[in-house]
N, C-alpha and C positions, 0 to 999 in steps of 0.2 A: 546374300548372307544374312542370317538372322542374328540379331544382337541379344545379349542377355539383358535382364532388367538392370543390373548394375552398370553395364556399358551404356544403356540408354539414359540412365539417370545422370551419368557423368557428362554425356553429350548435352543433355537438356539443361543442366545446371552451369554449363560453360558460358552462358550469356551474362552480360553485365547487368546486375540488378541494382546498381548504385543509384540509378535514376528514380527508383521506386521509393518515394518519400513517405507515403502513407503506410503505417505499420500493418493495417488490416489488408490492404491491397497487396503489399509485399508478401505477407504470409499466404494469401490466396494464390498468388502467382508461383511462389515456391512450391506449394502443394500441387498445382497444375503441372509444373515442370517435372516434378518427381512422379506424377501419376498417383499421388497419395490420396485416395478417396476419403479416408477417415479425416485427415486434416482439412481437405477441401470442403467437404460437406459441413464440418463443424464451424466454418467461417460464416455460414449463411443462415438467415432466419427461416423458420418453418414455412412461412408463406412467401418465400422469395419469388419474384417475378423475373423471368428470363425472356429477352427479346433478341432474336437472331435476324439481322437485317430488317428490323421493325415488326417481325412476326412473332407473336407470343408462342413460346415453346414450353414443354413440361421440363422443368429444371432437372429433377432427379434422373429421369430417363435419358435426357440429352447427355448429361455428364457421366452417367454410368457407362455410356458407349464411348465418350470422348477421352476420358482420363486414361493416360498411358498410351494413347494413340495420337494425341494432339498437344502441341506446345509451341511457345514462342521460340523463334530462332534468333531474334534480336528484339531489344526494347529501344525504339528510336526516339520517342518523345513521351513525356508525361505532363498532363495538364490538370487544371481544376483541382488544385490542392492535393495532387497525387492520386485522384480518383479515376482519371481517364488515362489509359495506357494504349499506346500505338506502337506497332512494330510488325516485323515479319513473323509469319506463323506457318507451322507445318501441320497438316492433317493427313493421316494415312489414307483417308477416303478422298479428299479434295485436292491434295497437293500442297504447294507453297503459295502464299499470297500475303498481301498487307492486310492487317486487321486492326480493330480497336476493341477494347474491353472498357466499358464505362460502368463503374461501380457506384452504388448509392448505399450509404450506411445509415441504419436507424438509430434512434436514441439509446437503444440497448447495446449498441456497438456491433450488431450483426449486419452483414450485407443483406439488404432486402430487395435489391434490384440489380440486375446485370444486363446491360445492353452490349451485344457483340455483333460484329459484322465486318464485311470487307470494306476497306478504305480505298478511296481513289478510284 
């Protein structure tokens, strides 16, 4: 059964975001959960670096494919002043797994590095 965008957004936003204490990270995760490309890309510096399990990836291409198809299903722990997020994750391509998103924010307040990968 295919779900509508509104149904997907309700499911994706049903997770507890209260553990997200860093406002930039929280805004980015909310945009990811909603599949909101405009809000997601606005959070990041032009020269953002993306690493997936340690391998450098092209940020824009990666997330143009992922947004709306990948999201957290739970936020289990947050560390490093709210910049490191760990939880369960769903990918339409890869299934469900534990993941981490580790954000770095530049002095202008934009996210300039994101490390993602499978945890455990």
